[in-house]
N, C-alpha and C positions, 0 to 999 in steps of 0.2 A: 767391204771387208777390211780395207786398208785402215779405216778409221775406228774399228772395233777396239783396238788397243791404244787409241789416241789419249794423250795426257790432257785432262780437263784444265790444266793450268797453262798449257802451250797455246799461244795464238798463231793462227794462220791467216794469210791474206785471202780475202774473197771479194767478189763483185756483187753489188746489189742488183738483183734481177727485177723484182716486183716489191712495191711497198703497198701495204694495206693498213687499215686503221688499227689492226690488232697485232701486226707483225710484218716482218720482211723476209723474203726469200733470197738467200745469198748463195751464189755459185762459188764453190771452193776448189773445184777441179773439173776437168772435162766430164760432163754428164753427172756431176755430183752437186746437188742443190740441197740446202738445209733451211730450216725455218728459225729465225731469231724472233722469239715472242717479245712483245712490247715491254714486258716486265724484266727482260734480260738484255735490253738495249743499253741501259745506263744504270749507274748506282743511284742516280736521282730519278725522281718521278718524271715520266715522259707523257705529256699531254697530247701533243700532235706529232705522231711519228712521221707523217707524210711531209711535215715541214722540216723535220730533222734529217731524213734520208731521201735520196732520190735514185732512181735506176741509173746504173753505171758508176755509182760511187765505189771507191775502193775502201774496204773496211777490214779491221782486224777482228777475228772471231775465234771462239774456242768451241771444240767439239764436246758437247755435254753428254749426249745420249745417242746411241745407234740402236734402232729397232729393225731387225732384219725381217720380221714377219710383216710389218707394215711398210717396210722399205722407207723408213723416215730417219731424218738426221736432225737432232735438236742442236742448235748453235746458241752461243751467248756472246755478247759484246762487253758485258760488265766485268768487273774485276772478280777473280776467283776467291771464294771463301771456303775454307776447309770445313766440312760439315761437323767434324768432331770438335772444332773450336767455337762454333756458333753458341751464342748465350742461350740458355734454356728459355723455352716459351713461357711467357707469363701466365700464371693461372688467373682465371676470370673470377674466382670467388675469394673470399677472405680467409679461407683455410678451414672453415668449420665442416666442410664436406657437403653442405646443403646447397642445392642449386638455387639460382635466383627465382626460377619458376616455382620451386617448392616454397620459398619464403613468401612470394606473392600470394600463393594459394592459401597459406597458413594465415596470413594477415588480411582479413576482409576489409579492414579500414585503411589499408595502404592508400597513399595518394594516387599512385599509378598502379593499375592492375588490381590484384585482390580477387578473392572468390566471392561472388555476389549471388544472391538468390535470383534465379531467372524471373523475368517479368512476364513470361508467356502465360496467357490465359486460354483456357479452352473455349471453343466457339459456344455461345449460348450463356456463358457466365455473366455477361452484361445484362441479361434480361432481368436479374434481380437487383442490379445497381441503377436501374432507370429512375431518374429523379423527376422526369416529366409527369405532368398531371395527365391522367387519362379520364376522359368523360365519355360515358356511353351515350351514343346518339340514338334516339328512338325513331 
């Protein structure tokens, strides 16, 4: 409960308890452990967290989120970015409002994708396409 009103910009010292491939558990107070996800360890991409951190390391962490129902504490080691000043997410289309999947379906001659007539044939259709010669034997 002490960390419910914690400032997400303020760093506190913690001790790394466990390091996994996807995150590290850090102890910030007696009986209070939190998870630092690998995406929140550094501002740069982290390929191998186990090579970067080891149990017993002293680290500076921020309290990002407290979930009392799940009794979890989300921590971060990267620099704080104000959500209101983040650049807007880039749109994935060119602004015409049509999705890429709709463009591919509309253009059957597209290099990649496109809507094509299915090549499925019903069983027995090949009986009429038989080009082999058939000779009755007496």
